[in-house]
Each structure stands twice: as C-alpha cells, then as structure tokens.
N, CA, C and O atoms as CSV, one atom per row, in Angstrom:
chain,resi,resn,atom,element,x,y,z
A,1,UNK,N,N,3.004,299.804,-55.056
A,1,UNK,CA,C,4.411,300.686,-56.098
A,1,UNK,C,C,5.197,301.225,-56.064
A,1,UNK,O,O,5.698,301.170,-54.941
A,2,UNK,N,N,5.766,301.886,-56.784
A,2,UNK,CA,C,6.770,302.697,-56.558
A,2,UNK,C,C,6.373,303.818,-56.879
A,2,UNK,O,O,5.455,303.930,-57.691
A,3,UNK,N,N,7.030,305.000,-56.261
A,3,UNK,CA,C,6.517,306.826,-56.565
A,3,UNK,C,C,6.222,307.112,-58.030
A,3,UNK,O,O,5.187,307.512,-58.563
A,4,UNK,N,N,7.541,306.764,-58.592
A,4,UNK,CA,C,6.638,307.719,-60.518
A,4,UNK,C,C,6.130,306.351,-61.005
A,4,UNK,O,O,5.727,306.505,-62.158
A,5,UNK,N,N,5.977,305.034,-60.592
A,5,UNK,CA,C,4.763,304.575,-61.688
A,5,UNK,C,C,3.275,304.905,-60.931
A,5,UNK,O,O,2.253,304.802,-61.611
A,6,UNK,N,N,3.202,305.240,-59.739
A,6,UNK,CA,C,2.209,305.699,-58.658
A,6,UNK,C,C,1.977,307.237,-59.657
A,6,UNK,O,O,0.940,307.136,-60.311
A,7,UNK,N,N,2.446,308.103,-59.810
A,7,UNK,CA,C,2.412,309.266,-59.918
A,7,UNK,C,C,1.513,309.102,-61.528
A,7,UNK,O,O,0.357,309.297,-61.902
A,8,UNK,N,N,2.721,308.663,-62.120
A,8,UNK,CA,C,2.458,308.186,-64.099
A,8,UNK,C,C,0.723,307.642,-63.580
A,8,UNK,O,O,-0.210,308.435,-63.708
A,9,UNK,N,N,0.593,306.822,-63.249
A,9,UNK,CA,C,-0.684,305.852,-63.001
A,9,UNK,C,C,-1.723,307.243,-62.764
A,9,UNK,O,O,-2.242,307.992,-63.593
A,10,UNK,N,N,-1.758,307.234,-61.744
A,10,UNK,CA,C,-2.792,308.768,-61.053
A,10,UNK,C,C,-2.715,309.393,-62.378
A,10,UNK,O,O,-3.577,308.927,-63.124
A,11,UNK,N,N,-2.152,310.078,-62.799
A,11,UNK,CA,C,-2.341,311.176,-63.731
A,11,UNK,C,C,-3.001,310.643,-64.911
A,11,UNK,O,O,-4.029,311.099,-65.410
A,12,UNK,N,N,-2.528,309.934,-65.200
A,12,UNK,CA,C,-3.462,308.851,-66.366
A,12,UNK,C,C,-4.937,308.811,-66.717
A,12,UNK,O,O,-5.647,309.038,-67.696
A,13,UNK,N,N,-5.135,308.189,-64.739
A,13,UNK,CA,C,-5.691,307.591,-64.626
A,13,UNK,C,C,-7.435,308.869,-64.104
A,13,UNK,O,O,-8.553,308.516,-63.728
A,14,UNK,N,N,-6.876,310.267,-64.337
A,14,UNK,CA,C,-7.385,311.608,-63.641
A,14,UNK,C,C,-7.660,311.677,-65.582
A,14,UNK,O,O,-8.669,311.890,-66.256
A,15,UNK,N,N,-6.192,311.377,-65.950
A,15,UNK,CA,C,-7.543,312.309,-67.447
A,15,UNK,C,C,-8.188,310.807,-67.762
A,15,UNK,O,O,-8.484,310.848,-68.956
A,16,UNK,N,N,-8.349,310.207,-67.517
A,16,UNK,CA,C,-8.919,309.331,-68.480
A,16,UNK,C,C,-10.246,309.823,-67.515
A,16,UNK,O,O,-11.125,310.221,-68.280
A,17,UNK,N,N,-10.667,309.924,-66.130
A,17,UNK,CA,C,-11.403,310.279,-65.741
A,17,UNK,C,C,-12.382,311.187,-66.551
A,17,UNK,O,O,-13.602,311.136,-66.702
A,18,UNK,N,N,-11.356,312.093,-67.051
A,18,UNK,CA,C,-11.728,313.575,-67.748
A,18,UNK,C,C,-12.343,312.744,-68.986
A,18,UNK,O,O,-13.496,313.172,-68.926
A,19,UNK,N,N,-12.342,312.062,-69.802
A,19,UNK,CA,C,-12.873,311.728,-71.152
A,19,UNK,C,C,-13.929,310.710,-70.508
A,19,UNK,O,O,-14.904,310.655,-71.258
A,20,UNK,N,N,-14.004,310.320,-69.979
A,20,UNK,CA,C,-15.006,309.354,-69.350
A,20,UNK,C,C,-16.325,310.257,-68.905
A,20,UNK,O,O,-17.397,309.658,-68.984
A,21,UNK,N,N,-16.359,311.437,-68.511
A,21,UNK,CA,C,-17.329,312.483,-67.744
A,21,UNK,C,C,-17.261,313.021,-69.397
A,21,UNK,O,O,-18.341,312.633,-69.840
A,22,UNK,N,N,-16.671,313.583,-70.303
A,22,UNK,CA,C,-16.762,313.811,-71.496
A,22,UNK,C,C,-18.051,312.763,-73.042
A,22,UNK,O,O,-18.855,312.930,-73.960
A,23,UNK,N,N,-17.279,311.739,-72.208
A,23,UNK,CA,C,-18.181,310.744,-73.091
A,23,UNK,C,C,-19.663,311.268,-72.399
A,23,UNK,O,O,-20.456,311.866,-73.126
A,24,UNK,N,N,-20.009,311.005,-70.903
A,24,UNK,CA,C,-21.272,311.018,-70.340
A,24,UNK,C,C,-21.763,311.897,-71.144
A,24,UNK,O,O,-22.871,311.667,-71.629
A,25,UNK,N,N,-21.032,313.167,-71.497
A,25,UNK,CA,C,-21.453,314.278,-72.089
A,25,UNK,C,C,-22.719,314.091,-73.561
A,25,UNK,O,O,-23.898,314.249,-73.875
A,26,UNK,N,N,-21.491,313.683,-74.009
A,26,UNK,CA,C,-21.419,313.254,-75.289
A,26,UNK,C,C,-23.152,312.693,-75.811
A,26,UNK,O,O,-23.966,313.156,-76.610
A,27,UNK,N,N,-23.153,311.038,-74.549
A,27,UNK,CA,C,-23.989,310.601,-74.897
A,27,UNK,C,C,-25.193,311.578,-74.343
A,27,UNK,O,O,-26.222,311.028,-74.734
A,28,UNK,N,N,-25.582,312.873,-73.552
A,28,UNK,CA,C,-26.312,313.248,-72.939
A,28,UNK,C,C,-26.765,314.265,-74.348
A,28,UNK,O,O,-27.901,314.332,-74.817
A,29,UNK,N,N,-25.936,314.769,-74.687
A,29,UNK,CA,C,-26.244,315.798,-75.669
A,29,UNK,C,C,-26.201,315.013,-77.476
A,29,UNK,O,O,-25.963,315.505,-78.579
A,30,UNK,N,N,-26.609,313.424,-76.952
A,30,UNK,CA,C,-27.434,312.910,-78.661
A,30,UNK,C,C,-26.065,313.159,-79.984
A,30,UNK,O,O,-26.293,313.489,-81.148
A,31,UNK,N,N,-24.610,312.878,-79.352
A,31,UNK,CA,C,-24.123,312.881,-79.946
A,31,UNK,C,C,-23.946,311.925,-81.015
A,31,UNK,O,O,-24.278,310.768,-80.760
A,32,UNK,N,N,-23.473,312.192,-82.197
A,32,UNK,CA,C,-23.240,310.931,-83.357
A,32,UNK,C,C,-22.413,310.124,-82.953
A,32,UNK,O,O,-21.347,310.500,-82.466
A,33,UNK,N,N,-22.773,308.734,-83.089
A,33,UNK,CA,C,-22.959,307.311,-82.597
A,33,UNK,C,C,-21.210,306.770,-82.752
A,33,UNK,O,O,-20.576,306.173,-81.882
A,34,UNK,N,N,-20.717,307.181,-84.102
A,34,UNK,CA,C,-19.679,306.505,-84.025
A,34,UNK,C,C,-18.555,307.680,-83.938
A,34,UNK,O,O,-17.547,307.352,-84.564
A,35,UNK,N,N,-18.459,308.999,-83.308
A,35,UNK,CA,C,-17.938,309.737,-82.087
A,35,UNK,C,C,-17.667,309.339,-81.307
A,35,UNK,O,O,-16.468,309.203,-81.060
A,36,UNK,N,N,-18.939,308.794,-80.207
A,36,UNK,CA,C,-19.434,308.461,-79.306
A,36,UNK,C,C,-18.032,307.154,-78.902
A,36,UNK,O,O,-17.042,307.035,-78.179
A,37,UNK,N,N,-18.775,306.434,-79.886
A,37,UNK,CA,C,-17.593,304.782,-80.368
A,37,UNK,C,C,-15.718,305.175,-79.913
A,37,UNK,O,O,-14.866,304.951,-79.053
A,38,UNK,N,N,-15.938,305.863,-81.152
A,38,UNK,CA,C,-14.718,306.452,-81.349
A,38,UNK,C,C,-13.852,306.694,-79.748
A,38,UNK,O,O,-12.828,306.060,-79.492
A,39,UNK,N,N,-14.328,307.482,-78.993
A,39,UNK,CA,C,-14.341,308.157,-77.838
A,39,UNK,C,C,-13.835,306.991,-76.916
A,39,UNK,O,O,-12.832,307.203,-76.234
A,40,UNK,N,N,-14.301,306.089,-76.867
A,40,UNK,CA,C,-14.726,304.538,-75.976
A,40,UNK,C,C,-13.205,304.308,-76.158
A,40,UNK,O,O,-12.250,304.530,-75.415
A,41,UNK,N,N,-13.314,303.767,-77.442
A,41,UNK,CA,C,-12.178,303.467,-77.812
A,41,UNK,C,C,-10.357,303.749,-77.283
A,41,UNK,O,O,-9.373,303.066,-77.000
A,42,UNK,N,N,-10.788,305.374,-77.404
A,42,UNK,CA,C,-9.179,305.828,-76.989
A,42,UNK,C,C,-9.388,306.545,-75.481
A,42,UNK,O,O,-8.910,307.617,-75.113
A,43,UNK,N,N,-10.432,305.430,-74.560
A,43,UNK,CA,C,-10.329,305.445,-73.409
A,43,UNK,C,C,-9.737,303.916,-72.794
A,43,UNK,O,O,-8.806,303.685,-72.023
A,44,UNK,N,N,-10.572,303.123,-73.396
A,44,UNK,CA,C,-9.844,302.185,-73.676
A,44,UNK,C,C,-8.465,301.381,-73.628
A,44,UNK,O,O,-7.993,300.469,-72.948
A,45,UNK,N,N,-8.066,302.169,-74.680
A,45,UNK,CA,C,-6.824,302.802,-74.820
A,45,UNK,C,C,-5.359,303.526,-73.790
A,45,UNK,O,O,-4.132,303.601,-73.720
A,46,UNK,N,N,-6.188,303.784,-73.377
A,46,UNK,CA,C,-5.350,304.809,-72.309
A,46,UNK,C,C,-5.491,303.611,-71.307
A,46,UNK,O,O,-4.486,303.137,-70.777
A,47,UNK,N,N,-7.238,302.938,-70.954
A,47,UNK,CA,C,-6.386,302.373,-69.526
A,47,UNK,C,C,-6.163,300.949,-69.539
A,47,UNK,O,O,-6.391,300.087,-68.691
A,48,UNK,N,N,-5.357,300.867,-71.414
A,48,UNK,CA,C,-4.686,299.683,-71.299
A,48,UNK,C,C,-3.330,300.443,-70.882
A,48,UNK,O,O,-2.890,300.231,-69.752
A,49,UNK,N,N,-2.617,301.360,-71.787
A,49,UNK,CA,C,-1.210,302.447,-70.825
A,49,UNK,C,C,-1.276,302.256,-69.244
A,49,UNK,O,O,-0.171,301.982,-68.774
A,50,UNK,N,N,-2.167,302.325,-68.439
A,50,UNK,CA,C,-2.156,301.948,-67.276
A,50,UNK,C,C,-1.939,300.756,-66.508
A,50,UNK,O,O,-1.161,300.528,-65.581
A,51,UNK,N,N,-3.034,299.841,-67.255
A,51,UNK,CA,C,-2.224,298.453,-66.919
A,51,UNK,C,C,-1.014,298.203,-67.238
A,51,UNK,O,O,-0.422,297.658,-66.305
A,52,UNK,N,N,-0.357,298.368,-68.189
A,52,UNK,CA,C,0.761,297.666,-68.523
A,52,UNK,C,C,1.681,298.785,-67.500
A,52,UNK,O,O,2.657,298.341,-66.897
A,53,UNK,N,N,1.300,300.213,-67.364
A,53,UNK,CA,C,2.436,300.796,-66.036
A,53,UNK,C,C,2.561,299.609,-65.173
A,53,UNK,O,O,3.451,298.758,-65.169
A,54,UNK,N,N,1.312,299.728,-64.311
A,54,UNK,CA,C,1.053,298.693,-63.111
A,54,UNK,C,C,1.125,297.397,-63.205
A,54,UNK,O,O,0.894,296.724,-62.200
A,55,UNK,N,N,1.435,296.827,-64.337
A,55,UNK,CA,C,2.134,295.579,-64.175
A,55,UNK,C,C,3.956,295.278,-64.665
A,55,UNK,O,O,4.670,294.290,-64.493
A,56,UNK,N,N,4.211,296.528,-65.275
A,56,UNK,CA,C,5.492,296.848,-65.378
A,56,UNK,C,C,5.875,296.936,-63.817
A,56,UNK,O,O,6.470,296.114,-63.121
A,57,UNK,N,N,5.515,297.789,-63.597
A,57,UNK,CA,C,5.895,297.997,-61.801
A,57,UNK,C,C,5.652,296.927,-61.078
A,57,UNK,O,O,6.358,296.842,-60.073
A,58,UNK,N,N,4.677,295.838,-61.297
A,58,UNK,CA,C,4.523,294.842,-60.560
A,58,UNK,C,C,5.606,293.740,-60.602
A,58,UNK,O,O,5.953,293.118,-59.599
A,59,UNK,N,N,6.037,293.574,-61.652
A,59,UNK,CA,C,6.986,292.665,-62.434
A,59,UNK,C,C,8.066,293.553,-61.768
A,59,UNK,O,O,8.617,293.118,-60.757
A,60,UNK,N,N,8.317,294.441,-62.129
A,60,UNK,CA,C,9.680,295.115,-61.504
A,60,UNK,C,C,10.054,295.543,-59.909
A,60,UNK,O,O,11.147,295.882,-59.455
A,61,UNK,N,N,8.625,295.392,-59.161
A,61,UNK,CA,C,9.381,295.364,-58.183
A,61,UNK,C,C,8.724,294.578,-56.863
A,61,UNK,O,O,9.181,294.766,-55.735
A,62,UNK,N,N,7.640,293.706,-57.113
A,62,UNK,CA,C,6.844,292.980,-56.631
A,62,UNK,C,C,7.590,290.942,-57.019
A,62,UNK,O,O,8.215,290.154,-56.310
A,63,UNK,N,N,7.200,290.886,-58.075
A,63,UNK,CA,C,7.814,289.387,-58.489
A,63,UNK,C,C,9.361,289.709,-58.898
A,63,UNK,O,O,9.811,288.759,-59.538
A,64,UNK,N,N,10.354,290.803,-58.718
A,64,UNK,CA,C,10.958,290.897,-58.945
A,64,UNK,C,C,11.911,290.942,-57.298
A,64,UNK,O,O,12.973,290.331,-57.172
A,65,UNK,N,N,11.422,291.589,-56.410
A,65,UNK,CA,C,11.270,290.578,-54.819
A,65,UNK,C,C,11.242,289.647,-54.195
A,65,UNK,O,O,12.002,289.264,-53.306
A,66,UNK,N,N,10.058,289.065,-54.761
A,66,UNK,CA,C,10.139,288.268,-54.736
A,66,UNK,C,C,11.109,286.652,-54.549
A,66,UNK,O,O,11.269,285.832,-53.645
A,67,UNK,N,N,11.602,286.824,-56.023
A,67,UNK,CA,C,13.357,286.529,-56.846
A,67,UNK,C,C,14.579,286.879,-55.731
A,67,UNK,O,O,15.578,286.182,-55.552
A,68,UNK,N,N,14.266,288.064,-55.065
A,68,UNK,CA,C,15.047,288.147,-54.676
A,68,UNK,C,C,15.547,287.920,-53.296
A,68,UNK,O,O,16.588,288.131,-52.673
A,69,UNK,N,N,14.126,287.292,-53.029
A,69,UNK,CA,C,13.370,286.658,-51.418
A,69,UNK,C,C,14.730,285.568,-51.512
A,69,UNK,O,O,15.852,285.895,-51.126
A,70,UNK,N,N,14.407,284.256,-52.083
A,70,UNK,CA,C,14.851,283.302,-52.243
A,70,UNK,C,C,13.560,282.357,-51.790
A,70,UNK,O,O,13.569,281.127,-51.731
A,71,UNK,N,N,12.291,283.364,-51.441
A,71,UNK,CA,C,11.562,281.678,-50.618
A,71,UNK,C,C,10.692,281.330,-51.822
A,71,UNK,O,O,9.955,282.250,-52.177
A,72,UNK,N,N,10.620,280.235,-52.505
A,72,UNK,CA,C,9.793,279.783,-53.453
A,72,UNK,C,C,8.169,279.797,-53.824
A,72,UNK,O,O,7.436,279.854,-54.811
A,73,UNK,N,N,8.111,279.725,-52.642
A,73,UNK,CA,C,6.569,279.696,-52.121
A,73,UNK,C,C,5.871,281.069,-52.909
A,73,UNK,O,O,4.939,281.099,-53.713
A,74,UNK,N,N,6.583,282.025,-52.428
A,74,UNK,CA,C,6.340,284.078,-53.024
A,74,UNK,C,C,6.862,283.720,-53.927
A,74,UNK,O,O,5.847,284.339,-54.247
A,75,UNK,N,N,7.370,283.376,-54.694
A,75,UNK,CA,C,7.881,283.269,-55.771
A,75,UNK,C,C,7.125,282.695,-56.787
A,75,UNK,O,O,6.967,283.248,-57.876
A,76,UNK,N,N,6.544,281.379,-56.428
A,76,UNK,CA,C,5.200,280.804,-56.930
A,76,UNK,C,C,4.637,281.416,-57.265
A,76,UNK,O,O,4.600,281.747,-58.450
A,77,UNK,N,N,3.720,281.987,-56.106
A,77,UNK,CA,C,2.659,283.085,-55.870
A,77,UNK,C,C,2.889,284.048,-56.806
A,77,UNK,O,O,2.111,284.472,-57.661
A,78,UNK,N,N,4.012,284.360,-56.580
A,78,UNK,CA,C,3.732,286.084,-57.671
A,78,UNK,C,C,3.989,285.256,-59.175
A,78,UNK,O,O,3.519,285.914,-60.103
A,79,UNK,N,N,4.486,284.251,-59.517
A,79,UNK,CA,C,4.970,283.871,-60.632
A,79,UNK,C,C,3.094,283.790,-61.299
A,79,UNK,O,O,2.517,284.464,-62.152
A,80,UNK,N,N,2.741,282.914,-60.627
A,80,UNK,CA,C,1.086,282.484,-61.625
A,80,UNK,C,C,-0.314,283.724,-61.329
A,80,UNK,O,O,-1.472,283.866,-61.724
A,81,UNK,N,N,0.863,284.603,-60.184
A,81,UNK,CA,C,-1.130,285.712,-60.083
A,81,UNK,C,C,-0.287,286.362,-61.717
A,81,UNK,O,O,-1.008,286.624,-62.680
A,82,UNK,N,N,1.270,286.547,-61.804
A,82,UNK,CA,C,0.888,287.627,-63.478
A,82,UNK,C,C,0.601,286.135,-64.498
A,82,UNK,O,O,0.242,286.624,-65.569
A,83,UNK,N,N,0.594,285.105,-64.610
A,83,UNK,CA,C,0.383,283.795,-65.784
A,83,UNK,C,C,-0.887,284.178,-65.804
A,83,UNK,O,O,-1.407,284.077,-66.915
A,84,UNK,N,N,-1.805,284.727,-64.654
A,84,UNK,CA,C,-3.434,284.627,-64.815
A,84,UNK,C,C,-3.659,285.588,-65.141
A,84,UNK,O,O,-4.676,285.473,-65.824
A,85,UNK,N,N,-3.225,287.036,-65.098
A,85,UNK,CA,C,-3.108,288.631,-65.131
A,85,UNK,C,C,-3.000,288.470,-66.922
A,85,UNK,O,O,-3.684,289.141,-67.694
A,86,UNK,N,N,-2.120,287.568,-67.289
A,86,UNK,CA,C,-1.445,287.772,-68.861
A,86,UNK,C,C,-2.577,287.176,-69.775
A,86,UNK,O,O,-2.976,287.505,-70.892
A,87,UNK,N,N,-3.034,285.964,-68.711
A,87,UNK,CA,C,-3.743,284.771,-69.740
A,87,UNK,C,C,-5.159,285.619,-70.045
A,87,UNK,O,O,-5.594,285.865,-71.170
A,88,UNK,N,N,-5.718,285.971,-68.886
A,88,UNK,CA,C,-7.385,286.885,-68.891
A,88,UNK,C,C,-7.194,288.364,-69.523
A,88,UNK,O,O,-8.177,289.105,-69.508
A,89,UNK,N,N,-5.542,288.998,-70.277
A,89,UNK,CA,C,-5.477,289.681,-71.148
A,89,UNK,C,C,-5.748,289.164,-72.502
A,89,UNK,O,O,-6.762,289.358,-73.173
A,90,UNK,N,N,-4.656,288.448,-72.823
A,90,UNK,CA,C,-5.133,287.182,-73.694
A,90,UNK,C,C,-6.375,286.738,-74.431
A,90,UNK,O,O,-6.530,286.682,-75.651
A,91,UNK,N,N,-7.427,286.365,-73.258
A,91,UNK,CA,C,-8.521,285.826,-73.507
A,91,UNK,C,C,-9.497,286.382,-74.238
A,91,UNK,O,O,-10.361,285.944,-74.998
A,92,UNK,N,N,-8.923,288.281,-73.536
A,92,UNK,CA,C,-10.202,289.405,-73.595
A,92,UNK,C,C,-9.439,289.445,-74.924
A,92,UNK,O,O,-9.571,290.668,-74.953
A,93,UNK,N,N,-8.914,289.249,-75.793
A,93,UNK,CA,C,-8.106,289.729,-76.529
A,93,UNK,C,C,-7.330,290.920,-76.538
A,93,UNK,O,O,-6.770,291.257,-77.581
A,94,UNK,N,N,-7.254,291.432,-75.756
A,94,UNK,CA,C,-6.546,292.633,-74.611
A,94,UNK,C,C,-5.008,292.709,-75.168
A,94,UNK,O,O,-4.551,293.723,-75.698
A,95,UNK,N,N,-4.233,291.432,-74.964
A,95,UNK,CA,C,-2.866,291.494,-75.400
A,95,UNK,C,C,-2.482,291.583,-76.768
A,95,UNK,O,O,-1.355,291.547,-77.262
A,96,UNK,N,N,-4.162,291.765,-77.568
A,96,UNK,CA,C,-3.438,291.126,-79.158
A,96,UNK,C,C,-3.113,292.665,-79.839
A,96,UNK,O,O,-3.870,293.505,-79.353
A,97,UNK,N,N,-1.948,293.362,-81.085
A,97,UNK,CA,C,-2.443,294.173,-81.161
A,97,UNK,C,C,-3.242,294.258,-82.234
A,97,UNK,O,O,-3.314,293.505,-83.206
A,98,UNK,N,N,-4.061,295.604,-81.887
A,98,UNK,CA,C,-5.023,296.145,-82.898
A,98,UNK,C,C,-4.413,295.862,-84.103
A,98,UNK,O,O,-3.248,295.518,-83.904
A,99,UNK,N,N,-4.949,295.866,-86.177
A,99,UNK,CA,C,-4.172,295.933,-87.176
A,99,UNK,C,C,-5.623,296.147,-87.763
A,99,UNK,O,O,-6.633,295.501,-87.482
A,100,UNK,N,N,-5.483,297.299,-88.725
A,100,UNK,CA,C,-6.292,297.875,-89.207
A,100,UNK,C,C,-6.552,296.888,-90.539
A,100,UNK,O,O,-5.548,296.613,-91.197
A,101,UNK,N,N,-7.675,296.410,-90.918
A,101,UNK,CA,C,-7.639,296.102,-91.985
A,101,UNK,C,C,-7.739,296.085,-93.289
A,101,UNK,O,O,-8.567,296.806,-93.847
A,102,UNK,N,N,-6.835,295.184,-94.051
A,102,UNK,CA,C,-6.707,296.308,-95.730
A,102,UNK,C,C,-7.657,296.079,-96.209
A,102,UNK,O,O,-8.454,295.145,-96.124
A,103,UNK,N,N,-7.583,297.324,-96.978
A,103,UNK,CA,C,-8.799,297.513,-98.082
A,103,UNK,C,C,-8.608,296.430,-99.428
A,103,UNK,O,O,-7.668,295.641,-99.529
A,104,UNK,N,N,-9.173,296.509,-99.935
A,104,UNK,CA,C,-9.005,295.392,-100.688
A,104,UNK,C,C,-8.925,296.065,-102.503
A,104,UNK,O,O,-9.862,296.645,-103.052
A,105,UNK,N,N,-7.778,295.824,-103.037
A,105,UNK,CA,C,-8.212,296.444,-104.202
A,105,UNK,C,C,-8.609,295.857,-105.084
A,105,UNK,O,O,-8.452,294.642,-105.204
A,106,UNK,N,N,-9.530,296.969,-106.328
A,106,UNK,CA,C,-10.395,296.249,-107.175
A,106,UNK,C,C,-9.695,296.112,-108.540
A,106,UNK,O,O,-9.715,297.189,-109.137
A,107,UNK,N,N,-9.389,295.619,-108.880
A,107,UNK,CA,C,-8.727,294.936,-110.188
A,107,UNK,C,C,-9.460,295.670,-111.671
A,107,UNK,O,O,-10.602,295.475,-112.087
A,108,UNK,N,N,-8.411,296.534,-112.260
A,108,UNK,CA,C,-9.790,296.659,-113.408
A,108,UNK,C,C,-9.384,296.437,-114.789
A,108,UNK,O,O,-8.569,296.688,-115.677
A,109,UNK,N,N,-10.307,295.892,-114.484
A,109,UNK,CA,C,-10.399,295.199,-115.879
A,109,UNK,C,C,-9.560,296.210,-117.553
A,109,UNK,O,O,-9.494,297.433,-117.683
A,110,UNK,N,N,-9.235,295.507,-118.206
A,110,UNK,CA,C,-8.141,296.245,-119.274
A,110,UNK,C,C,-9.486,296.805,-120.144
A,110,UNK,O,O,-10.120,295.793,-120.445
A,111,UNK,N,N,-10.157,297.972,-120.654
A,111,UNK,CA,C,-10.482,298.116,-121.429
A,111,UNK,C,C,-10.075,297.768,-122.727
A,111,UNK,O,O,-8.919,297.810,-123.149
A,112,UNK,N,N,-11.350,297.330,-123.504
A,112,UNK,CA,C,-11.521,296.002,-124.647
A,112,UNK,C,C,-11.603,296.938,-125.790
A,112,UNK,O,O,-12.537,297.674,-125.468
A,113,UNK,N,N,-11.197,297.305,-126.853
A,113,UNK,CA,C,-11.284,298.090,-127.787
A,113,UNK,C,C,-12.618,297.381,-128.342
A,113,UNK,O,O,-12.832,296.170,-128.284
A,114,UNK,N,N,-13.631,298.527,-128.990
A,114,UNK,CA,C,-14.332,297.848,-129.937
A,114,UNK,C,C,-14.505,298.148,-130.930
A,114,UNK,O,O,-14.551,299.283,-131.405
A,115,UNK,N,N,-14.723,296.440,-131.749
A,115,UNK,CA,C,-14.429,296.715,-133.043
A,115,UNK,C,C,-14.888,297.710,-133.927
A,115,UNK,O,O,-16.107,297.858,-133.838
A,116,UNK,N,N,-14.232,298.589,-134.911
A,116,UNK,CA,C,-15.054,299.500,-135.870
A,116,UNK,C,C,-15.098,298.611,-136.844
A,116,UNK,O,O,-14.292,297.728,-137.138
A,117,UNK,N,N,-16.464,299.021,-137.492
A,117,UNK,CA,C,-17.357,298.723,-138.104
A,117,UNK,C,C,-16.106,298.649,-139.525
A,117,UNK,O,O,-15.383,299.592,-139.847
A,118,UNK,N,N,-16.128,297.332,-140.166
A,118,UNK,CA,C,-15.321,297.296,-141.291
A,118,UNK,C,C,-14.101,296.870,-141.112
A,118,UNK,O,O,-13.167,297.063,-141.890
A,119,UNK,N,N,-14.056,296.200,-139.950
A,119,UNK,CA,C,-12.348,295.544,-139.286
A,119,UNK,C,C,-12.729,294.693,-139.040
A,119,UNK,O,O,-13.951,294.657,-138.895
A,120,UNK,N,N,-11.849,293.323,-138.810
A,120,UNK,CA,C,-11.967,292.388,-137.800
A,120,UNK,C,C,-11.311,292.286,-136.514
A,120,UNK,O,O,-10.099,292.352,-136.304
A,121,UNK,N,N,-12.157,292.134,-135.755
A,121,UNK,CA,C,-11.265,292.091,-134.380
A,121,UNK,C,C,-10.330,291.913,-134.110
A,121,UNK,O,O,-9.839,290.851,-134.494
A,122,UNK,N,N,-9.709,292.613,-133.486
A,122,UNK,CA,C,-8.254,292.193,-132.414
A,122,UNK,C,C,-8.206,291.130,-131.939
A,122,UNK,O,O,-9.294,290.835,-131.443
A,123,UNK,N,N,-7.116,290.014,-131.783
A,123,UNK,CA,C,-7.112,288.634,-130.924
A,123,UNK,C,C,-7.263,289.646,-129.724
A,123,UNK,O,O,-7.333,289.228,-128.568
C-alpha cells in the first residue's frame, strides 16, 4: 500500500473504531433503536469509503505494477482478484448506490360543490 493511501485508511479506521465504541455505549445505555441503526449505517458507509480507498490504491499500485511487468500470469491473477472483489461487492448490494424511496403523492380529489336547495346540480 502506498504511504498516502495507508495514512488515509488508518485515519478513517481509527475514526470508525471510535464510532463502533460509541455504538456499544448506545446499546449499553438502551438508546433508541432507530438512533442505533442510523449510527450503524454511518459506520457501514465509513467502511465502504475505506474499502474504496484500498481498492483504488490496489488498482493504482498492484494491478498497474502487474500490467507494467509484462508478466501475463501475474496480470491475469491481479485482474481475477479484482473481478472477484468487485463481484462480491455487487452481490452483497454494496456496489449499488442507495437511492431514497420517493414518497408517493396523494392526488387530491377536486371538491365537489353541494347542490343548494332549489337548484339543479351542475354537470
């Protein structure tokens, strides 16, 4: 792993470590379930960022190095590893971008006028 990617990943992981400790305290303190679930989502999102950083570094360093080496066996191995990881992420739904569901709008029925006494109803 390159120095910058390593430092960035470690910094993120230490932050995540603190978030997980905070989650444990929330559970111990019987905090509201939805608050806990929200924080779990934040931890998962942070882990995905670390995963992306590590994968980006792997492609930019390891895969690129295999391509530059000219060694066909090493190239195939690196590409296969990469495809397996990408395939797992997609199968787990991790590679898919989450989209908030749209709220359906209720159509308002137009108010119908009540016929007044002595008048015929309007069509």
